N, C-alpha and C positions, 0 to 999 in steps of 0.2 A: 732157501731151498736146500733140501737134503741131497747130497751128492750132485751128480749131473743129470740124474734121471728125473724127468718132469712127469707129473701125473698126466694121464691121458684123459681123465675126467675133468672137465672144466670147472665143475663145482669145487672139486678138491684142489685143483691148481690155483684158482682164485682165492680160496681160503688160505692156502699156504703162502701166497703172495702177501695177503693182508697180515698174516701172522708174522712173516719175516720182516715186514715194514715195522711192525710194532716192536719187535726185538731190536731192530736197527736203531730206532729213534731213542731207545733207552740209553744208547751209548753216546749220543750226541751232546756237545757242550750246550749248556743253558745260556742262550743269548736272547736278546730282544727279538731279533729277526727269526731265529729258530722257533721261538714260541708260536708265532703265527704260522710259519711255513709247516712246522711239524703237525700242528692241529689240522691244517688243510690236507696234508699228505695222509694222515691217518684216516680222515673222513673219506677221501677219494679212493684210497686203496680198499677200504671195506665196502665201499659202494660198488666196486667192480663185481665182487662176489654176490652181493645182495641183489643187484640187478640181473645177474646171470640166473640166479634162482627164480626171479620173476619171469625172465624170458623162457626158462625151461618149463614153467607152469603157465605159459601164455594161453589166453583164451582164444586168440585169433592170430592170423598171420600179421596183421597190422600191429597188434600188441607186441608180438615177438620182435618185429623189426624195430619198433621204438625202443624196446629194452636193449637190444643188441647195439643200437646207436648210443644209448646211454652208457653201456659197458665200455664202448670204444672211447667215448668222451672222458669217462672217469679214469681209464687207464692212461690216456694222454695227459690228463691233469696230474695223475700220480707221478708220471715221469718228469713233468715240469717241476713239481715241488721237490722231487728227489735231486734234481739238478740245482735247485736254489738253496737247499739246506747247507749250513756251514758244518763240515765234518770235523773241523779242528785240524790238528796236525797228525792225527792217527792214519797210518797207511792202511790199517785194517778197515777203518771207517770208509776210506776212499774206495777200497776194493768192494766192500759190501754195497756201497752206493751204486757202483758201476754194475754189479750183478743185478741189483733190484731194478735199475733203470733199463737194463737189457730185458729183463722179464716183463716190465711194463710195456716196452716196445713190442715184444713178441705178442703180448695179450692184445695190444692195439691192432696189430696185423691180423690176428685170429678173428677178432670181432669185425674188423673192416672187411676181410675176405668173406666171412660168414654173411655179413649184411649184403654185400654185393651179390654173392651167389644167390641168396634168397630173393633179392630184388630183381635180378636179371632173369633167373630161370623159374623161380617159384617152386622149385622141386626139392629144396633142401630144408624144409621146415623142421624136420626132426633128424636131419643128417648133416654133419659138418665134416668136410674134408678139406684140409689146408695143406698145401705143399709149399714149403718155403724154398725159394730159389737162392737164398743167400747163406746157405750152409747150416740152416737150422734143422735139416733132416725132414723126414715125413712125419706128419702128425694127423692121425685119424681119430674121429670120435663118433661113435654111434650112441645116440641117446635112447634110453628105454622108452618103449611105447606105452 
């Protein structure tokens, strides 16, 4: 992620997450365990953005909810594989992993809250408002009609 400013557009934010993961894995040591973990991490991180694009173009509320759940699942999976990869002895790799794991957690919360809001109220099909209570600040997103 560039600076501390995170994109307000989820499509851009999930793209940058996947792109950052790809840059991160290029720095990792080549070990037997990393080979499998990195492959699964790259797939899961890209799947978050791909499924958000699908959700954004959903044909129905049910389709939207399913894609939002998949986004949440893939971001949780990304976080798991970030925690599993061997970063070697580099402090830079450890810091990058923590930053990416934090972003994966935030994305999980965004998709979880979005899913719950839609499920409970049915009123947020094209509007997402997430307020993090743990110091992440306010995050609003209005999707184009």
